[in-house]
N, C-alpha and C positions, 0 to 999 in steps of 0.2 A: 502494501500500499502507499501511495505519493501523496503526501501531503506537502502543499503550496498554497500561496496567494493566486483566488480566482480573475482569472482574463477579459479581455469583451466576448472571446471565443467561448467562450464557456455558457453564455447567460441559458442559450433553451434547457443544455442538463440542468443548469440553477434553477431555474422557475419551477424544473419540477418538484422539485428536491422542497423549495420553496414555498408553495401552494400545496407539497403533503406537509410541513411544520405548519402552515395555516391549518388545516382541516385538521389537525391534529388537536390545535388547541382551540377549533371550531370560530376562526375567527375567517372575517372577508375585508379585502383590499384592495379600492380604484383600479384599475390600471397606474397611475397616478406614481400614487405610495411605491407604489412595484417598480416602476422606473426611476424615480428619485432614490427607494432605495439601494439599486443598482446604481449608479450610478456614485453616489457613496462612496465603493469602490475604489475608484479610478480620480475622488475628486483629490486636488493639494493641499485643499485646505482643508479639511475634511477628514477631522482621526480616525477612523472608519474602517479596517480591515475585512474583508471577509475571502477563509480559506476554501477549502475542494480536498474534501481523500479521492484520489483518484482511485479503484484498479482494474489495467489492462483499458485506458482512459476513457472508463464510464464513472463521472461525481456518482460517490456510492452515497456522500457526507454532503456533510455544511458548517462554515462555523463562522459567525457574525462577534467581531468586536467595534468596542467605543473604549476608545482612553481619553479620560478625563482627568483634569487638576481632582483634588480634593479637598476641604478644609481641612482636615487628618494629616494630614503627611506632605511633605516640601515635593516629591516627585508625583508622580500622577497613578489615577486604578487605572488596572481595565476591568471593563464589562463587559464578560462573556454573554453579547445580549439575544443569538441565538445559536441553537446544535441540534444539527435534525438526521439524522444515518438512518437508509432507504430502510424500511419492513423488513427483507428479503435479507439487509446484507446485519442486521443487529446483532447481536453478541457476538462479535465476529473480530472488537477491536476497532472497527473504527471511530466508537467515539472516544475513549483510551485515550485514541492514537489523535485527535481532534484536538480535546483536553490540551496535551501535551503538545500541540506546538500552538499548540494558544498562549501556551507557557512560555515557551519559549522568545512567539512575538510581544507578553505583555517587558520580558526582560528586555530585548532587543532598545525595547521603546525605552528604557528608564524607567516603570510603573514598579511601585513596590508593592502589589497585591491584585489579585488576579477574582474578579467573583460573580456569583453565577444564582439567581432563584427559578426553582417546578414549583410547576402545582405538588402537594401537596401527595397529592392520588397516584402522580406518576413511577410508582414503584419502579418498573423498568432502571429508569435511569437513576434513581435516588441509589439500588442498588450502587450506581457505577462509582456513582456521585459523592456517596460513604467513604469509598476506597478512595478517592482522588484527594479530599480538599474535607475542610473540615462544616459541619454545619452551627453557622451561630445560636440558633435558635431564635430566629430572626421572623416580626408578620412582615407583609407588605403590605399597605395599606393602598392604595387607588382611585385620586379623584380625576374623571375626561375630564379640560379644561373645551373640551369641543361646544359645540353648537345643543 
């Protein structure tokens, strides 16, 4: 398995996995948001990184990172925003490999921490996450600010 930053020619394969990720979380985004997300991976002024796990040229997993400042650290933090592996490739190391690559990207960017969240009932992902990171017990609250 090879993990690398996504390239413009990966769009079609990425979009299939992106839609699978959205479906998993029962979310819908308009095409403009998906286009904007894709564009962020290649914008020089936006600290968003898109990674892909490839096997024999097939994209089997994606991981999106956001680097940002923190009030608790001089160094930036890295938020692992999205992680998705094709259902037929799960439990074969792609998720762990993507997290390892995300850690490498965060270190290379000078981040002092990488963190992420998942739904409490995502038992499959949590088994992996419990092996590679600590659950600090925080509960996430959200308030939508759109109309």
